[in-house]
C-alpha positions, 0 to 999 in steps of 0.5 A: 499499499505505501508503494502504491501511494508513493507511485500515485504521488508522482503521478498526481500532486493532489492528495488522493483518498485511501479508499480509492487508491485501494479499490479504483474498479468498485468505487465507480460502481458504488457511485452509480449503484449507492442503493446496492452499496447500502444494503451490502453493509446491512448483514454485518450489522444484524451479525453484530447484533446477534453476537451481542444478544448471545453474550449476555447468555452464558453466564458470569463474565467476570470475577465478583468485585471485578469491573470492566471499565475504568470509569465510575461515578462519583460517590456511588457507594455513598448514594446507593448506601443511602438508597438502601436506608431509604428502601429499609423504611419505606414499603414499595409495591414491588416488595410484596406485589413484584413479579417474584411474588406472584407464583404460587410457592406451593407447586413444583419449582417447574411450575414457579418457573413458568408462573414467574415468566407469565408475571414478567411478560404481563408486568410490561408497562403495567404497575405491580398491583395490576399484574399481581391481580392479574396472575391472581385471577390466572391462577384461580383459572389454573395457571400452566402451560397446558391451561393457557394453551387450552384456553381461549384467547378471549378469556385469557384477555378477560382474566388479565385485563386491565394490564397494559396491551392485554390483547397482545399479551394474551396472544403471546401467553398461548404462543409461548406456552405452546413453545414451552410444552413443545421444545422445554417440557413445559419449563422455561428456557435457562439462558437469556437468548432462549428466553428472549426468542419466546414471543413477548419476552424481552431482556429486561424479563429474560435476565430477571427470569434467570435471576429469579428463576434460575438463581443465576444473575447474568445481567442487570434487569433494567425497567423504566425506573432503573433507566430513569434513576441511573440517568438522574443520579449520573451513574452512566458516562452519557445519558441513554435513551433505552434501557439496553443502552442503560444495562450495558453502561451499568454492567461496565463499572457496577460490581457483579455481586451488586447486579441483582440487588440494584434492580429490586432496590431501584424499582421500589425507590422509583416507585416511592421517592424518585418517581417520574413525576413529582419526585420527593427530592426534598426528603431524599437522603441524596439531595445533596449528592444528586445531579437531578436534584440540584437541576430539580431545585434550581427550576422551582 
């Protein structure tokens, strides 16, 4: 390449871009057919996304206490301990009606895992109180993969209403139950990749199902509360727009032994103190440490 550039510089005094000297024939074709050039790049992006999903399904990636990034937020340990103190004195809906509280603990562990997954599927954009009540009605009906497959979709809709998107969720419950019976003997997959392949199951649900169902913490479950609070506290190198961006940024610096705890802590904290609207900054122990609190105070 260096010799080619030297010869080229003798022939032409103007600078030539490396891409043009390396592929002079394809450059003309790319100019005439820009659409083909764009579509050719798409498969590589898809491959990278697939690898990324698989990466988080194989269990531990680093030792306890070890982080994978040099950046860490200031005073994060003090902030976290303050949240622990507040959570010990304030009961949140997640403490008594969270998804891990929905299954019938008197049944087999396999069925407990299935009922946990159903709870997680119903919980998306739905308050814990509503999810808990819906799962209770399903349990009265008999909540097993077999009963859901045999039930009429309209009947399931009536049982889970008023969870958000209840029509779609009823359809996904039937589809997922069928897959579990056909491929997993009625149990749930034991990997993030397998869980995310089920209809209606996303990353947050998969990580929580792995933690609560299989006792394996392979990622942080990031819901709307964890996403919002992490941004407010400045726990991310830069603001994030999606839950997945937040998860990756948190996992880069937060010690692994805290991954399971941080979800439960922040969800309850977001339900009671750091609310989406009308956050109780004045009564928060982190009022002097939180960047959002300082901005919120100036805005008043």
